[in-house]
N, CA and C of each residue as an Amber inpcrd file, in Angstrom:
protein
   231
  42.3410000   2.8260000  14.6810000  41.4860000   3.0700000  15.5780000
  40.1950000   2.1400000  15.2880000  39.6250000   2.3780000  14.6940000
  38.2690000   1.9170000  14.4850000  38.6630000   0.5600000  13.5960000
  38.2130000  -0.6520000  13.6430000  38.9520000  -1.6930000  13.3770000
  37.4180000  -2.2430000  12.3080000  37.6200000  -2.6040000  11.1010000
  36.2030000  -2.7280000  10.3770000  36.1370000  -4.1040000  10.6650000
  34.2490000  -3.6030000  11.1830000  33.8450000  -5.3260000  11.6510000
  32.3700000  -5.4030000  10.7590000  32.7430000  -4.4780000   9.2900000
  31.3170000  -4.9430000   8.8600000  31.5500000  -5.2960000   7.5750000
  30.6330000  -5.9840000   6.8750000  30.8520000  -6.4480000   5.6490000
  30.2040000  -5.8650000   4.8470000  29.6670000  -5.8540000   3.2440000
  29.4840000  -4.9620000   2.4400000  27.8620000  -4.4410000   2.3210000
  27.4410000  -6.3150000   2.7660000  26.1050000  -6.0840000   3.3280000
  25.0330000  -5.1280000   4.3990000  26.4290000  -5.0870000   5.4310000
  25.8010000  -4.8470000   6.4350000  26.7240000  -3.1150000   6.1070000
  27.5340000  -2.9220000   5.7700000  27.3100000  -1.1300000   5.0330000
  26.3190000  -0.4720000   4.0210000  25.9870000  -1.7890000   3.4200000
  24.7780000  -1.4000000   2.9900000  23.8420000  -0.8290000   2.9170000
  23.0350000  -1.4730000   4.3140000  22.3730000  -1.4980000   4.9660000
  22.1510000  -0.4420000   5.7560000  23.5490000  -0.3090000   6.5110000
  23.5360000   1.0800000   7.2700000  23.6350000   2.4310000   6.7590000
  23.9430000   2.3960000   5.2350000  23.7070000   3.9860000   4.7160000
  22.9700000   3.8580000   4.4980000  21.9280000   3.0420000   3.9780000
  20.5850000   3.7050000   3.4330000  19.5180000   3.4510000   4.8700000
  19.5940000   3.2430000   5.5840000  19.2710000   3.5530000   6.8000000
  19.5710000   4.8940000   7.1690000  20.8690000   5.3280000   7.3080000
  21.4210000   6.1280000   7.6020000  20.6220000   7.7190000   6.3200000
  20.7910000   7.5820000   5.2770000  19.7060000   8.4720000   4.8300000
  18.1770000   8.4170000   4.6280000  17.8890000   7.5050000   4.9270000
  16.6810000   7.0950000   5.5570000  16.7030000   8.2490000   6.8770000
  17.1330000   8.4730000   7.7400000  17.2390000   8.8200000   8.7460000
  17.1050000  10.2240000   8.7780000  18.3660000  10.4340000   8.3100000
  18.7780000  12.1800000   7.3430000  17.6890000  12.9410000   6.9070000
  16.7760000  11.9930000   5.5590000  15.6110000  12.3770000   5.2590000
  14.3320000  12.7400000   5.4400000  14.4060000  11.3660000   6.7310000
  12.9560000  11.8810000   7.4050000  13.1890000  13.0040000   8.3180000
  14.0980000  13.2980000   8.7810000  14.2850000  14.7680000   9.5850000
  14.4110000  15.7240000   9.2500000  14.6760000  15.7110000   8.1870000
  14.5590000  17.2550000   7.1410000  12.9690000  17.2540000   6.5510000
  12.6650000  16.3750000   6.0260000  11.5060000  16.4430000   6.1660000
  10.2850000  17.0390000   7.1750000  10.3810000  16.2680000   7.9960000
   9.5850000  16.6900000   9.6130000  10.1480000  18.1960000   9.7990000
  11.5510000  18.3840000   9.6140000  11.7320000  20.0790000   9.7410000
  11.3840000  21.3260000   9.1700000  10.7220000  20.6630000   8.1500000
   9.9040000  21.4780000   7.1540000   8.6260000  21.5610000   7.7610000
   8.0730000  20.4890000   7.5570000   6.9170000  20.0770000   8.5630000
   6.2120000  21.1130000   9.5550000   7.7420000  21.4330000  10.9310000
   7.4970000  21.6870000  11.7170000   7.4200000  23.0750000  11.5720000
   8.6080000  23.6140000  10.2680000   8.5270000  25.1960000   9.6560000
   7.2700000  25.7440000   9.6350000   6.5060000  25.1680000   8.8220000
   5.5670000  25.1360000   8.7780000   4.0410000  25.0220000   8.9880000
   4.1930000  24.5620000  10.2750000   3.2730000  24.2190000  11.2790000
   1.9160000  23.4230000  10.7670000   2.3950000  22.6180000   9.8280000
   1.6380000  21.3110000   9.8160000   1.6930000  20.2190000  10.7090000
   3.0710000  20.4970000  11.3700000   2.9190000  19.3110000  12.4280000
   3.0520000  20.9390000  13.8480000   2.5550000  20.5390000  14.8280000
   3.0320000  21.5510000  15.3210000   3.2810000  21.3810000  17.1300000
   4.0640000  19.6980000  17.1250000   4.8810000  19.8210000  18.1900000
   6.0870000  20.5150000  18.5660000   5.7280000  21.7440000  18.8900000
   6.7570000  22.5790000  18.9120000   7.7760000  22.1630000  19.7150000
   7.8890000  21.5000000  20.8460000   9.5350000  21.3680000  21.6870000
   9.6610000  19.7630000  21.6650000   9.0850000  19.0390000  21.7540000
   9.5970000  17.6340000  21.5840000   9.6030000  17.5860000  19.3310000
   8.7290000  17.5420000  18.7880000   9.6720000  18.0420000  17.2820000
  10.5500000  17.9900000  17.0530000  10.7820000  19.2630000  17.7120000
  12.6550000  19.0820000  17.4430000  13.7880000  18.8580000  17.8560000
  13.1870000  17.9210000  19.3660000  14.3570000  16.6320000  19.3830000
  13.5370000  15.5380000  18.5520000  12.9890000  14.9310000  18.2580000
  12.7720000  14.1700000  16.9150000  13.9140000  14.2560000  16.2050000
  13.5480000  15.5200000  14.9910000  14.4850000  16.2800000  14.3990000
  16.0210000  16.0330000  14.7100000  16.5430000  16.4270000  15.8950000
  17.8680000  16.0930000  15.8160000  18.0080000  14.9940000  15.9130000
  17.0790000  14.1740000  17.0170000  17.4730000  12.4490000  16.9780000
  17.8740000  11.8350000  15.7880000  16.5930000  12.2160000  14.9710000
  17.2080000  11.5180000  13.7750000  17.9190000  12.1930000  12.8900000
  17.6050000  12.9670000  12.8190000  19.3340000  13.7420000  11.9620000
  20.9890000  13.0520000  12.5150000  21.2690000  13.6290000  13.5020000
  22.3530000  12.8920000  14.0140000  22.1720000  11.1510000  14.2200000
  21.4490000  10.3760000  14.6340000  21.3510000   8.8570000  14.3160000
  21.3910000   8.6720000  12.6100000  21.0620000   9.2640000  11.9300000
  20.7320000   8.8530000  10.2220000  22.8140000   9.1350000  10.3830000
  22.9880000  10.6410000  10.8240000  24.0290000  10.5150000   9.9830000
  24.9900000  10.0170000  10.7060000  24.9100000   9.3820000  11.8740000
  26.1130000   8.8460000  12.4150000  26.0930000   6.9010000  11.9250000
  25.1110000   6.8290000  11.4750000  24.7060000   5.3830000  10.7730000
  25.7820000   5.0290000   9.3370000  25.6650000   6.6520000   8.2800000
  26.2190000   7.1320000   7.6300000  27.9370000   7.1470000   7.6710000
  27.9160000   7.3900000   8.7690000  29.4870000   7.5730000   9.5550000
  29.7860000   5.6830000   9.3120000  29.2130000   5.5530000  10.1140000
  29.1820000   3.6690000  10.1740000  29.4120000   2.8000000   9.2060000
  28.5960000   3.4210000   7.9190000  29.2050000   2.7210000   6.4420000
  30.0760000   3.3240000   6.3060000  30.1790000   4.5200000   5.9860000
  31.7570000   4.6670000   5.3840000  32.8730000   4.2820000   6.0500000
  32.6270000   4.2080000   6.9160000  34.2050000   3.7730000   8.1860000
  34.4510000   2.2680000   8.2020000  32.7810000   1.7230000   7.6020000
  32.6510000  -0.0690000   7.4130000  33.1440000  -0.1110000   9.2420000
  32.3940000   0.4050000   9.8120000  32.5690000  -0.0430000  11.6500000
  31.1510000  -0.0850000  12.5290000  31.0490000  -0.9060000  13.1970000
  29.6950000  -0.6430000  14.3170000  29.6750000  -0.2120000  15.5950000
  29.0530000   0.2900000  16.2730000  29.7320000   0.5690000  17.2770000
  28.8580000  -0.5610000  18.6630000  27.8290000  -1.3050000  17.7420000
  27.3780000  -2.5280000  18.5350000  28.0780000  -3.6190000  18.1320000
  28.5020000  -3.7640000  17.2710000  29.5110000  -4.7700000  16.6710000
  30.5510000  -4.3980000  17.7770000  30.9730000  -3.9580000  18.0470000
  32.4520000  -2.9940000  18.4580000  32.1380000  -3.7360000  19.9890000
  30.8310000  -3.6740000  20.6580000  30.5870000  -3.8800000  21.9060000
  30.4730000  -5.2200000  22.6110000  30.4790000  -6.0300000  21.6130000
  30.7060000  -7.5110000  20.8590000  29.1120000  -8.2620000  21.2280000
  28.5070000  -7.3480000  20.8370000  27.0900000  -7.5960000  19.7080000
  26.5840000  -8.3040000  18.8910000  26.4180000  -9.2850000  18.5860000
  25.9800000 -10.0270000  16.5890000  24.6770000  -9.3120000  16.4600000
  25.2810000  -9.1590000  15.2890000  23.8670000  -8.4360000  14.5000000
  23.9300000  -9.4000000  13.2010000  22.8470000  -9.0200000  13.0970000
  22.4750000 -10.2490000  11.7960000  23.3690000  -9.4190000  10.2100000
  23.3550000  -8.4480000   9.8350000  24.2410000  -7.9030000   8.5730000
  25.5050000  -7.2870000   8.9130000
């Protein structure tokens, strides 16, 4: 169903970006929980967005498939 449309460089870039996104979301969650950052509502939306975005990028790297490329948009990697 998901046709491979990434080369090794594209997979590596998405994997690194996904790991950075998930790590950022975990650090931000800890900062919100310890009240270092006090953006109550919007902060948790940023945490969720970064986590799910990073997780999806990791999925793309693992599957070798990019949703943007599947829509016909050319990406540099």
